[in-house]
N, C-alpha and C positions, 0 to 999 in steps of 0.2 A: 516178404513177411505178409502172411495172410491170416486173417482172423476168421475162424470157422464160427458161423452163427446160424441159428435155426431160422431166423428171419433176416432176409437179405437187406432190409431197409434200416436195420439198427446201425447206429454209428459207433457204439461201444458195447462191450460185454458187461454183464452185471458184476463181474469180479473186479472191474476197473473202477467202479463207483464206490467210494468209501462209505462204510456203514454210518448212518446218522446224517448223511448229507441231505436227505429229504426233509429234515427238520430245520436245517440251517436257513433261517429267514432273516437276512441282514436288514430288511426294511421294516421290521417289527419295532415300534417305538417303545415297547415295554422295557423297563429297566432290568438289569441283571442283578439278582439278589446276592448278598454276601454269603459265602459258603466256606466250609472248612473240611478238608479230607484228612482222615486219620486211619491208621491201620491197627488191626487187632489180631492177636494170636492166642490160641488156647495152650496154656502151659500147665503142667502138673509138677508134683514134687520131683519127679525124675528129671525135669528140665531145670528147675530152680536150684535144687541142692546138688544134684549129681551130674548134670549136663550130659545125660545119657543119649538123648535123641539128636544132639547136634544142632539144636535151634539156637539162633542168635537174635539180637534185637532188630535186625535189618528187615526191610519189607519183603525180602525173598522168603522169609519164614512165616509171614503172616497169612492167616486164612481168610480174613474178612476186611472189607473196606467200609468205613463208616463215614458218611457224608452228612454234615449238619448244615442245613440251609435256613437262613433267617428270613422269615416271611411276615413282616409286621403288617398289622391290619388285614390279616387273611383268615378266612374261615376254612375249616377242614373240607367242607363240601365244595369249595371253589378250586381245589387243587387237582390238577391232571398230571399224572406221573406215568411216563413210559420208559421202561428200561430194556435195552437190548444188550448184546454181549459186550459191546465196547462203548456204549453211549447211554447217558441219562438225559432225558428230556422232561423238563418240568415247566408247566404253564399255569399261571393264575391270571385273574383279570389285570393285575398291576405288574406282574413279574414274568420273566421268561429266562430259563437257564438251559442251555445246551452244553452239556459237559462230556467231553471225551475222557473216558476213564483210563487211569494209568495201567491197569491190567484188565484182561478179559474176565468177565464175571459170568456166573450162572444166573441168568435172568429169571429163572423159574423159582429159585430158592431165596430170593431177597425178601426183606420185610421193611416196612416203613411205619413210623408212628409220628403223630403230630403232638408236640408238647405245647398245648394251647396257652399255658401261663407264660412260657418263655417265647412263644411265637416262633418255634423252630420245628422244622421237619427233619427227622433223623432217619436216614436210609442206611440199612445194613445189607451189604451184598457179599455173597460167597465168591472168593476168587477162584477162577478156573485155571488150574495149573497142570502141566504135564508132570508125571511122576519123575522124580530125580532122587539123588542121594539125601536131600534134605526133606523134600515133600514126598514121603513114601506111603502115606495113608490116605 
C-alpha cells in the first residue's frame, strides 16, 4: 500500500484529516455553552392538506438546521463564528463551541442573528443534500 503524495515528507493526506480538527483545542479552559439543534422544513398547502410532495416530519425532509446557542453576558461584537461544511466553530471570551453538524451544510448560505434580550445566538444553515425521490428541488 503506497500513498501518492506531492510532498514526500508528509505523513498523511489531507483527505485523511477530518474537517474541523484544526479547531479542536482540548486544552482551552473556556466552557462549552448550552445549545439546541432543531430542523426546519418549508411546507405548503400541497404538503399539509394533500401530501403531494411526499414530505414527512423526519429530518430527511428538512431543508434547514437551526442552532440556538445560549451566550449569557456576551456582546455581539465579542462573537467569532466560523462555519464549514460539517463544522460550526464559535468563540467568545468566555465560551467555546466546536460542533460537528449532523448533516453537511452550505456554509455560504447560512445566516446568524443575536437575540440580545434572550442572550441567544440563532444560526440557520441550509442543508446540502443530494437529490433523491424526496429532495428533488
